[in-house]
N, C-alpha and C positions, 0 to 999 in steps of 0.2 A: 734443627736446633741442637741435635746431639752430634758433637764434634768427634769424640773419640772415646775409647775405653782406656781409662787411666791405667789400670793394672789388672793383670791376671793374678789374683791374690790367693793366699793360703792362710787360714787361721790356725795357729799351732800353739802348743803349750810352751815351747821355748824358742822364740823367734831368733835369738842370737845364735843358738846352736844350729838351728835349721838353715839360717842364712849362710853360715860358714860351711855347712855340708853341701849346699847347692853350689857354692863357689868352687869347692874342692871336687865335687863329683861330676858337675856338669860344665864347669867353665864359665858360668854366669859371673858377671862383674859386680863386686861389692866395693863400698867405700865408706869410711866412718862418717863422712858428711851426708851420706844417704840414709843413715840411721836416724829415726825420729823418735824422740821420747821427751815428754813434758811432765813437770811436777803435778799439774792439776788435771791432766788427761792421762789416766793410768793405763797406758799401752806402750808397747815398743813395736816399731815397724821398720823394716828394711826395704827401701825401694831399690831393689836390685835391677841392673840393666843387662840386657843381652848384647848391647853395643854401647860404647861410651857416648855416642851422639844421640841425644833425644830427638833431633831432627830426623835422623835415620831410623830410629826405633822408638816411637813415642809411647808405646804401651810397655810398662815395666812389669817385673815380677815382684809382687809385694808379699812379704812374709810378715805377718802381724800376730801379736799375742797380747792378751789383756791381763793386767795385774790385779791382785786381790787387795784393793784398797779403794777408799771412797773416790768417786769421780766428782771433784769439786767444780770443774768447768761445765759439766753436762750431767746433772744429777738424774735425768731421765734415762740416760744411756744404759745403765746396768740392767734395768727391766727389759729394755729392747734386746740386749745381748743375750740374756737368759732365755727369752722367748725364741730368739733366733737359733740358739743351740738346741732347744727342744724341737723346733720345727725341722732342723736338718738331721737331728739325731746325735746325741753326745758321742756315740762310738763311731760315727761316720769318719772314714780315714781322710776324706777331702772335704774340708769345710771352708766357708767364706765368712768374713765379717760384713761384706757388702760387694755387690757388683757395682763398681764406681764408674759412672759415666760422666762425661764432661759436656757442658752446654756452653755455646758461645753467646747465649743471651739468657742467663739464668733468671733474671727478674721477669721476663716475659713468659718463660716456661712455668715459673711458679704461679704467676697470675692465671695462666690457662688451667693449671691443675686446680687452683683455688676455685675458679668459676665452674669447673666440672665436678666439684665436690669430691675430688680424689683425696683420700686421706694421706696426709704427709705431715712431718714434723720438721721444723727448722732448728738445727742445733744452735745453742747460744754461741755467739762470737766470744772469743777470748783473746788475751794477749798473744797466746801461742798460735791460735788459729783464727785470725781476724777477718774471716770471710764466711759467707753463707754456705751451709751444707744441708741438703734436703734428704730426708729418709722417707721412702714410700712405705705405705702399708701400716702406718701408725699415726697417732696424733699426740698432742701435748697432754690431753686428758687421759689417753690410753696408749702409752708408749710401747706396748707389746706388739710385735710384728704379726701381721696377717697377710696372706698371699693374694687377697682379692685384687689388689691394685696392679700387681706386676706379675702375677702368675707364678710366684715363688722364686723370682730372681733376686730378691733382697736388694733392691736398687737404692743406691745413694747417688745423688746428683750434686756436682759442684760446678762452679764457673771456670771458664778458661783462663781468665786474667791471673789468678793467684799462681798458676803453674809457670808463668813467664817462659813459655816455650820459645826456642830460637826461631827467628823469622823464617829461616829456610825450611822449617817444619812444613810450611804451607805452600811450598813451591809445587808447581805443576809442570812436568811429572814429579813425583816424590824423589827426594835424594836417594842415591844408591851408593853402596860402598865402592871406593876406587882402589883397585889393586888389593882385594881382600886376601888374607892368608887362608890357606887350605884348612878347613875344619872350623873356621871362625863362625860364631853365631851372628845372625843379621838382625832379625826382629821377631817379636811375638806376633804370630799371624792369626791365631784363633784361641778362644777360650770355649771349650765345650761345656754344655750345660744340659743335663738329663732332665726330661720332663715326662709326665705321664700322658698328657693330652696336648699335642703340639698345636692343634687348631685353637683350643681354648686359650693357651698362653699367648699366641700371636694376636688373637682377637683382643685380649686385654691390653697388650702393649700398644696396639693400634689405637684403641679407644682412649687410653690414658695419656700416652706420650706422642701420638701420631708417628710411632716408630713402626715402619712397615717392613715385613719380611721379604727376603729374597725368594728365589724360585724354590719350590718344594721339590726335594730330591728323594727318591727311594733307592737306597743303597742295599741291594739284596744280599750281597756277600757279607756286608758288615752287619746286616740284620737290623737296620733302623731307617727311619725317615729323618731328614735334616732340612732345616732352613737356616740361612745365615742372616744375622741382623747386622747390618753395616752402619757406617758412620760417614759424615761428610768428609772427614780426613781419610783419604783412600788407603793409606798404609797403617792406619790404626788396626789393631787386632779386631776381628769380628767376634760376635757372640754366636756360637753355633748351637742352636737348639736341636736336641736329639730326642726322638721318641722311638724306643725299640719296638720292632714289630714281632719279635720273638724273644722268649725268655732266656734262651740258652746261647745267644751270642754274647760277646764280651760286654757290650753295653747293657743288654738285657739282664745278664747275671748281676752286674753292678747295681742296676736299678732295683732288682728283686731282692738283693741282699742288703743294700744300704739306703735305698730310696732316692728320690729326685734331688737334684742339686748340682754343684760344680763337678766337672769331670776332668777333661784333659786340658793341659796347657801345651799348645803347639808352637814350636819355634822353628824358623827357617835357618838354614846353615849353608855356608859356601863350601861345598865338598862334603857330602854325607859320608863317603868312605873314609876320608881323612878324620872326620869327627869320630867315627866308629873306632878308629885306631887310638885316638886320644882317650876315649872312654875306657877302652881296654887297659891302657897304661895307668889310668886312674883307679882301676879295679871296679868300675861301674858296669854292672850287668845290663844287658839289653837284648832285644830280639829285633829282627828286621823282616818286615813284610815287603818283598820285592815288588809286588804289584797290588798295592793297597787301593781299593776302590775309593776310599775316602779322600785320597789326594792325587789319584790318577798317576801313581808312581810309587817309588820306594818310601816306606815309612818306618822309622826307627822308634821303638818304644823302650824307654828306660824302665828297668825293673823298679816298681814302686818300693820294694823292700830296701833299695839302696838310697832312696831319697825321702824317707820319712812317710811313705804311704801315698805320696802324690803321683799323678800320672803325667809324665812329660813325654811329648812326642817331638821328634825332629824330622824335618823334611828338607829336601833340596830347595834352595832359594830360587825364586823366579821373579825377575824384575817386572 
């Protein structure tokens, strides 16, 4: 029932400035029509794309920030948001407003959650957002987030229909770029998420959502264990759950410094060397691991200091 990951998101103080920075620094695509802001829902969100075609790249990069004014459309949400920031840590450089997953049968999924007594809240429908959205780990009578239901992933679920995805999104095999330019971004392939207890988180996701993990991998050079949580849409980004096995690897240091939560956004690119040249021309710093165990090949890591603290990784595209 879980179709895709809607977005690899970043919750930031200034979404307009951050979106412009990502367009300039990384070559991600923005458009005024992809900016979302409503009078009664006090947030601003940019649904940036790595490829103009949603059929080609269904998972977007979402940059979202919340405004300091009353939430008339969803009065419970401010309490949820405050608890979420407390859970993640207000100083954490990579924060999420939600891990937004999409279901092709939201009513059936909600009924299953209801029967299993999984805590969730349904956001009120409004003229701006006239469809159901479910927030796990909270209830109408207690809207503060708790990680028992989803292991700390802060999951929001919405239906597939409101997205109005192009029909060829669901082609088998998935659509691929035709005659892509060297250095062009193709799609978001993974969203990394740091956890302290991988077995516990995957157990909770299975019991709550029937969301089953992929193969458990031990990446010794990287210093962590990983499972990939996939979707029925094969070219959706996966959610990569990562448990560090030592404190002094990159993932272990991040966990020990900032705690569990969202980590990298990994994007595939046609021609990694050409993309590296584009980044140099844009003044965007990066490092390259020529033999990354995580991707079985070269992995380019953008310097978080050049993109507002987020961790973006680029890999060679594989059809």
